[in-house]
Structure formats: structure tokens, C-alpha cells
C-alpha positions in Angstrom: 119.6 -62.8 -32.9 123.3 -61.7 -32.9 125.4 -63.8 -35.2 128.7 -65.3 -34.0 129.0 -68.2 -36.5 130.8 -66.7 -39.4 133.1 -69.7 -39.7 130.0 -71.8 -40.7 128.8 -69.3 -43.3 128.6 -65.6 -44.0 125.7 -63.3 -45.2 125.8 -62.5 -48.9 127.4 -59.2 -49.6 124.9 -56.7 -51.0 127.1 -55.8 -54.1 127.6 -59.4 -54.8 123.9 -60.0 -54.6 123.2 -57.2 -57.2 125.8 -58.7 -59.5 124.2 -62.1 -59.2 120.8 -60.8 -60.2 122.3 -58.8 -63.1 124.3 -61.7 -64.5 121.3 -64.1 -64.1 118.9 -61.7 -65.9 121.0 -60.0 -68.5 123.9 -62.3 -69.2 122.1 -65.6 -68.9 123.7 -67.5 -71.8 125.3 -70.9 -71.6 129.1 -70.6 -71.8 129.1 -73.6 -74.1 126.8 -71.9 -76.7 128.4 -70.5 -79.8 126.0 -67.5 -80.3 126.8 -64.0 -79.1 124.7 -64.4 -75.9 126.8 -67.5 -75.0 130.0 -65.7 -75.9 129.2 -62.9 -73.6 128.7 -65.3 -70.7 131.9 -67.0 -71.6 133.8 -63.6 -71.5 132.4 -62.9 -68.0 133.5 -66.4 -66.9 137.0 -66.0 -68.2 137.4 -62.5 -66.7 136.4 -64.0 -63.3 138.9 -66.8 -63.8 141.6 -64.2 -64.6 140.7 -62.2 -61.5 141.0 -65.3 -59.2 144.3 -66.2 -60.8 145.5 -62.7 -60.0 144.2 -62.9 -56.4 146.0 -66.2 -55.9 149.1 -65.4 -57.9 148.7 -68.4 -60.1 148.3 -69.2 -63.8 144.8 -68.7 -65.1 144.6 -72.2 -66.7 144.9 -73.7 -63.2 141.8 -72.1 -61.9 138.5 -74.1 -62.0 135.1 -73.2 -60.7 133.2 -75.8 -58.7 130.1 -76.1 -56.5 132.2 -75.3 -53.3 134.9 -76.4 -51.0 133.8 -80.0 -50.7 133.8 -80.6 -54.4 137.1 -78.7 -54.8 138.6 -81.0 -52.2 137.3 -84.2 -53.8 138.2 -83.3 -57.4 141.5 -81.7 -56.3 142.7 -84.9 -54.6 141.6 -87.1 -57.5 143.3 -84.8 -60.0 146.6 -85.0 -58.1 146.4 -88.8 -57.8 145.9 -89.1 -61.5 149.1 -87.2 -62.0 151.4 -88.8 -59.4 155.1 -87.9 -59.6 156.1 -91.4 -58.5 154.7 -94.9 -57.9 153.0 -95.5 -54.6 149.7 -95.6 -52.7 150.5 -93.9 -49.3 148.7 -90.7 -48.4 149.3 -88.5 -45.3 146.7 -86.2 -43.9 145.5 -84.9 -40.5 142.9 -86.2 -38.1 141.2 -82.8 -38.2 140.5 -82.4 -41.9 137.1 -81.3 -43.2 134.6 -84.1 -43.7 135.0 -83.8 -47.5 138.7 -84.7 -47.2 138.1 -87.5 -44.7 135.3 -89.1 -46.8 137.4 -88.9 -49.9 140.3 -90.6 -48.1 138.0 -93.2 -46.7 136.9 -94.1 -50.2 140.5 -94.2 -51.5 141.4 -96.6 -48.7 138.8 -99.0 -50.1 140.6 -98.7 -53.4 143.9 -99.8 -52.0 145.4 -96.6 -50.7 147.0 -96.5 -47.3 146.1 -93.5 -45.2 148.1 -92.0 -42.3 146.2 -89.5 -40.2 148.4 -87.3 -38.1 147.3 -85.8 -34.7 147.6 -82.1 -33.7 149.8 -80.8 -30.9 148.1 -79.0 -28.0 148.3 -75.8 -30.0 146.2 -77.3 -32.8 149.1 -77.7 -35.3 150.7 -80.6 -37.2 154.1 -81.6 -35.7 156.2 -81.1 -38.8 158.9 -83.5 -37.6 156.3 -86.2 -37.1 155.1 -85.6 -40.7 158.6 -86.0 -42.0 159.0 -89.3 -40.0 155.7 -90.5 -41.4 156.8 -90.0 -45.0 157.7 -93.1 -46.9 159.2 -94.0 -50.2 155.7 -94.7 -51.5 154.1 -91.5 -50.1 152.5 -89.8 -53.1 150.2 -87.2 -51.6 149.9 -85.1 -48.5 146.6 -83.3 -47.8 146.8 -80.8 -44.9 144.4 -77.9 -44.2 145.8 -74.3 -44.3 143.6 -73.1 -41.4 141.5 -75.0 -39.0 137.8 -74.1 -39.0 137.2 -74.9 -35.4 139.9 -73.1 -33.5 141.6 -71.1 -36.2 145.0 -72.6 -35.9 147.3 -72.4 -39.0 149.5 -75.2 -40.3 153.2 -74.9 -41.3 152.2 -74.9 -45.0 155.6 -73.5 -46.2 157.6 -76.2 -44.4 155.2 -78.9 -45.6 155.2 -77.5 -49.2 159.0 -77.4 -49.4 159.3 -80.9 -47.9 156.8 -82.2 -50.5 158.8 -80.7 -53.4 162.0 -82.3 -52.1 160.3 -85.7 -51.8 158.4 -85.6 -55.1 155.1 -85.7 -53.2 152.0 -83.8 -54.4 150.4 -81.5 -51.9 146.8 -80.5 -51.5 145.6 -77.8 -49.0 142.1 -77.0 -48.0 142.1 -73.1 -47.9 138.4 -72.6 -47.4 138.9 -71.1 -43.9 141.8 -68.8 -44.9 140.9 -67.2 -48.3 140.0 -63.6 -47.6 141.7 -63.7 -44.2 145.3 -64.3 -45.4 147.4 -63.6 -48.5 147.4 -67.0 -50.2 149.9 -65.8 -52.8 152.6 -66.6 -50.2 151.8 -70.3 -50.4 150.3 -71.0 -53.9 153.8 -71.8 -55.3 154.1 -74.5 -52.7 150.9 -76.4 -53.2 149.7 -78.5 -56.2 146.0 -78.0 -55.5 143.9 -76.0 -53.1 140.2 -75.3 -52.4 138.1 -72.2 -51.8 134.4 -71.8 -50.9 132.5 -68.6 -51.7 130.0 -68.6 -48.8 132.9 -68.3 -46.3 133.8 -64.8 -47.6 130.3 -63.2 -48.2 129.7 -64.7 -51.6 126.8 -67.0 -52.6 126.5 -70.6 -51.5 127.0 -73.4 -54.0 130.1 -72.0 -55.7 133.8 -72.3 -55.2 137.3 -72.5 -56.7 139.8 -75.3 -57.1 143.3 -74.6 -58.2 145.3 -77.4 -59.8 149.0 -76.8 -60.8 148.7 -76.5 -64.6 152.1 -78.2 -65.0 150.5 -81.5 -63.9 149.0 -83.8 -66.6 145.9 -84.7 -64.6 143.0 -86.8 -66.0 139.3 -86.0 -65.7 137.7 -87.9 -62.9 134.4 -88.1 -64.8 135.0 -89.3 -68.4 133.4 -87.4 -71.2 133.2 -84.1 -69.2 133.5 -81.0 -71.3 132.8 -78.1 -68.9 135.7 -76.5 -67.1 138.1 -78.2 -69.5 136.9 -81.6 -68.2 137.4 -80.8 -64.6 133.8 -81.2 -63.6 130.4 -81.8 -65.3 127.5 -79.4 -65.3 126.5 -76.1 -66.8 128.7 -73.4 -65.5 127.0 -71.1 -62.9 128.1 -67.8 -64.3 125.9 -65.6 -62.0 127.3 -67.2 -58.9 130.8 -67.0 -60.2 130.5 -63.3 -61.0 129.0 -62.6 -57.5 131.7 -64.7 -55.8 134.4 -62.7 -57.7 133.0 -59.4 -56.5 132.9 -60.7 -52.9 136.5 -62.0 -53.3 137.7 -58.6 -54.6 136.1 -56.8 -51.7 137.3 -59.2 -48.9 140.9 -59.1 -50.2 140.9 -55.3 -50.3 139.7 -55.2 -46.7 141.8 -58.2 -45.5 144.4 -56.4 -43.5 142.0 -54.0 -41.7 139.6 -56.8 -41.0 142.4 -58.9 -39.6 143.2 -56.1 -37.1 139.6 -55.6 -36.2 139.1 -59.3 -35.5 142.1 -59.3 -33.2 140.5 -56.5 -31.2 137.2 -58.2 -31.0 138.8 -61.5 -29.9 140.7 -59.8 -27.2 137.7 -57.8 -26.1 135.7 -61.0 -25.6 138.4 -62.7 -23.6 138.9 -59.5 -21.5 135.2 -59.2 -20.8 135.3 -62.8 -19.4 138.5 -62.3 -17.4 136.7 -62.6 -14.0 135.9 -66.2 -14.9 139.2 -67.1 -16.6 139.7 -70.1 -14.3 136.4 -71.5 -15.6 137.4 -71.1 -19.2 139.8 -73.0 -21.5 140.8 -71.4 -24.8 142.3 -73.5 -27.6 144.7 -71.5 -29.8 148.1 -71.5 -31.5 150.9 -69.0 -31.2 149.9 -65.6 -32.6 151.8 -66.0 -35.9 149.9 -69.2 -36.5 146.5 -68.1 -35.3 143.5 -66.6 -37.1 141.8 -64.2 -34.8 138.5 -64.6 -36.6 137.8 -67.9 -34.9 137.8 -68.6 -31.1 137.6 -72.2 -29.9 137.0 -72.6 -26.2 135.0 -74.3 -23.5 133.2 -73.3 -20.4 134.8 -75.9 -18.1 132.3 -78.5 -16.9 129.4 -77.3 -19.2 128.5 -79.4 -22.3 129.0 -77.4 -25.5 125.7 -78.2 -27.0 123.9 -77.0 -23.9 125.8 -73.8 -23.9 125.1 -73.3 -27.6 121.3 -73.8 -27.0 121.4 -71.4 -24.0 123.1 -68.8 -26.1 120.5 -69.3 -28.8 117.7 -68.9 -26.3 119.3 -65.7 -25.1 119.7 -64.3 -28.7 123.2 -65.3 -29.7 124.2 -67.7 -32.5 127.4 -69.7 -31.8 128.3 -73.3 -32.6 129.9 -76.4 -31.2 132.3 -76.8 -34.2 132.1 -77.4 -37.9 128.6 -77.0 -39.3 129.2 -80.1 -41.4 129.3 -82.1 -38.2 126.0 -80.8 -36.8 123.9 -83.5 -35.3 126.9 -85.8 -34.4 127.2 -86.7 -30.8 131.0 -87.3 -31.0 133.4 -84.4 -30.1 134.8 -82.2 -32.8 137.5 -83.7 -35.0 139.9 -80.9 -33.8 139.4 -81.9 -30.1 140.0 -85.6 -31.1 143.1 -84.6 -33.1 144.4 -82.7 -30.0 143.9 -85.8 -27.8 141.3 -84.1 -25.7 139.3 -86.6 -23.7 135.9 -87.3 -25.1 133.9 -85.8 -22.1 136.0 -82.6 -22.2 135.9 -82.5 -26.0 132.1 -82.3 -25.9 132.3 -79.1 -23.9 133.8 -77.3 -26.9 132.2 -74.2 -28.4 133.2 -72.0 -31.3 132.7 -68.3 -31.6 133.6 -66.6 -34.9 133.6 -62.9 -35.8 132.8 -61.2 -39.1 132.1 -57.9 -40.9 128.9 -57.2 -39.0 130.3 -57.9 -35.5 130.4 -54.8 -33.3 132.2 -54.2 -30.0 128.8 -53.9 -28.3 127.8 -57.4 -29.7 131.0 -58.8 -28.2 130.4 -57.2 -24.8 126.9 -58.6 -24.7 128.1 -62.1 -25.6 130.7 -61.9 -22.9 128.1 -60.9 -20.3 125.9 -63.8 -21.5 128.6 -66.4 -21.3 129.5 -65.1 -17.8 125.9 -65.4 -16.7 125.8 -69.0 -18.0 128.9 -69.8 -16.0 127.7 -68.2 -12.8 124.2 -69.8 -13.1 125.9 -73.2 -13.1 128.2 -72.6 -10.1 
């Protein structure tokens, strides 16, 4: 099976795996324990915290370790709402946010918050002018993803961040799909919170990072919590944090070369399917706002789930969108946000590239997709 679903999850890096085992077997102390074994584990934890602060270009006391992107989104949003800069109960987000954002906002709407969900343009991007027009005096929070996980489009984070600062609005950004692919230091001074998930950049599953602006006087969502300075309950998973840190260091060192490689692989796949370009629709943004790692497209007239199953039968793992939406019969949130008709939206497939993807793999996938198209003519 040749893997083209790196946007869903990535294989664990071998060095990160070794560090996980070493930390779990040799440095197994509870960071809350006062003996030397616990203190050693605490030192490892704080060294990892410092490393992520360095990678993100933020203060160490704003970095918290969580169980992953979903929890980081949930706790990040609640932390910001506990530290609002002004009175109000209006929140702006997008129609294409991750399910962890949408479910959090749905719950908040039951508590009296009013939620405005903005659509995407045909390029998969928020219309910044529409966002400004949607802002009200009582808007207290804006939550917009940095990169879309289904088509790889990037949002105008710098413009949104500057606008939020001007309007005294707190800003949360889901950066799960962009950490390790882009230099987040360019935006961390413009957001009040962000989320990261280890398994998207070759670290272990079940661990992630939340950044909360340390200048905010946020309150713990779960009263009585002592771990992570009250940010979340539960014994800190030091082995996973150490492994995630190693994976993060490696992916950031290789970021620029990997970005260039992904651009080549993306173009190679599209070129290999050029003879059927009239039967293919690619959903993408302008190059400066597009991650090459993720290719969202459809084979016109063919249902995406059927194409995915055919690819699976022929030895290729692709997807029909976010893995968190697997099993749903509705089209992807991104297709809906882009106002793509339901029938057409269900034709969507996602192909994503990673460290282990070779040019030969891409050529073989191109041939396979062409054969699927021709077989259905």
C-alpha cells in the first residue's frame, strides 16, 4: 500500500520513537513528584517547553502540552473567553473549521454566545473584507484556521491578526495543518492562542501543544486542576512530549527543503494527469497562500468515496477529506464553505504528500487515477 494520506496522520519518526521508549523506561517519574526521579522528568518537560517556545518564537510560560489539536482548540478558545478584552458574546469563525472548533462553538451557542460562520471564496480563503464587515461592537473572539486540511489553502492570518488587535478582539488560530510546513514565528505575535498536533509532523499520537498569550489573565476551565499550571488535568505524558519535541526539531530543520520537494511532487502528479485535465477539477489558492503538501481535487462525475475505495483496491491510500469526518455522508466542510453543490462536493478527494513519498509513487498514482477516469468514460 502506497500512502498518500499524510494530512490525516504521519508515521512516527524512528528517532522520536527511540526517545519515547528511552523516556518511558529511564525517565518515568511523575513531574509532580518531589523526589529526584520526579525532578528529572520535570527537567525534561521544561526543556521541551523551552524548545517549543523557541520554535514558535513565544514566551515559555505560554506553552502548554495537551492531548492533541482537538483539546488545544477546546481549551484555547475557553481560555481566551475567560480573559475577554471587552464585554460581548459574539464570535466569528469559518464554515470550514476543524470539528473540534465547530463542536466547541456549538456548545458555546447553547450558553448564549452568537456565532457567525464565514464562507470561503472559490480559492478556499476567507474574504477579509467580509470578516471586517461581520465584526460588531460585541465581537470578542475570532477563530480562523491557519491552513485548511482538505485543500491546503492558507488564510490571511496577518491581516486578521492586525484587525483583531485594532478592535480589541482575541484571536485563536488552529495551526495543526501548518506547523512543520511553515515558519509560525511570523504569526505568533498576532494570535492570542494556537494549536498544534504531534501526529501531523511525525510525532506520536495523543500529544499536542497549545499556546496562550501569557499576558492574558485566563482562568482554568477545570477548577482544581494543578497540572500544566492549571491548564489541563491529568498526569503529564513526558515520553510523548519528548518524542514530539524531537520530531518537531527535525521537521523544522527540514522545512524549507521539504516544502520545495512537495511542490515538485504536486506538480508531477498534475502533469502526469494532464491528458485528462478536462475531467479533473483542482481546488487551490494562489501560490503564496497554498500549501503544496495537500492536493484537493475531484475526478469530474465520479463520487469521491468510490474513487478512494478503487485507489485502496489498487494499492493507494488517499482520502475524501478530513479523517475526523470519516463515515459522514455529507460533503466536506471545505466544499460546503466554498459553496460547491452537494452532489459535486461529494466527488471531492484529497491527496497529501510526505517524507516517504517518492516520484515513482506519484507517477504510479497518476497512472491509477487516469485508469479510473478512462474506465468510467
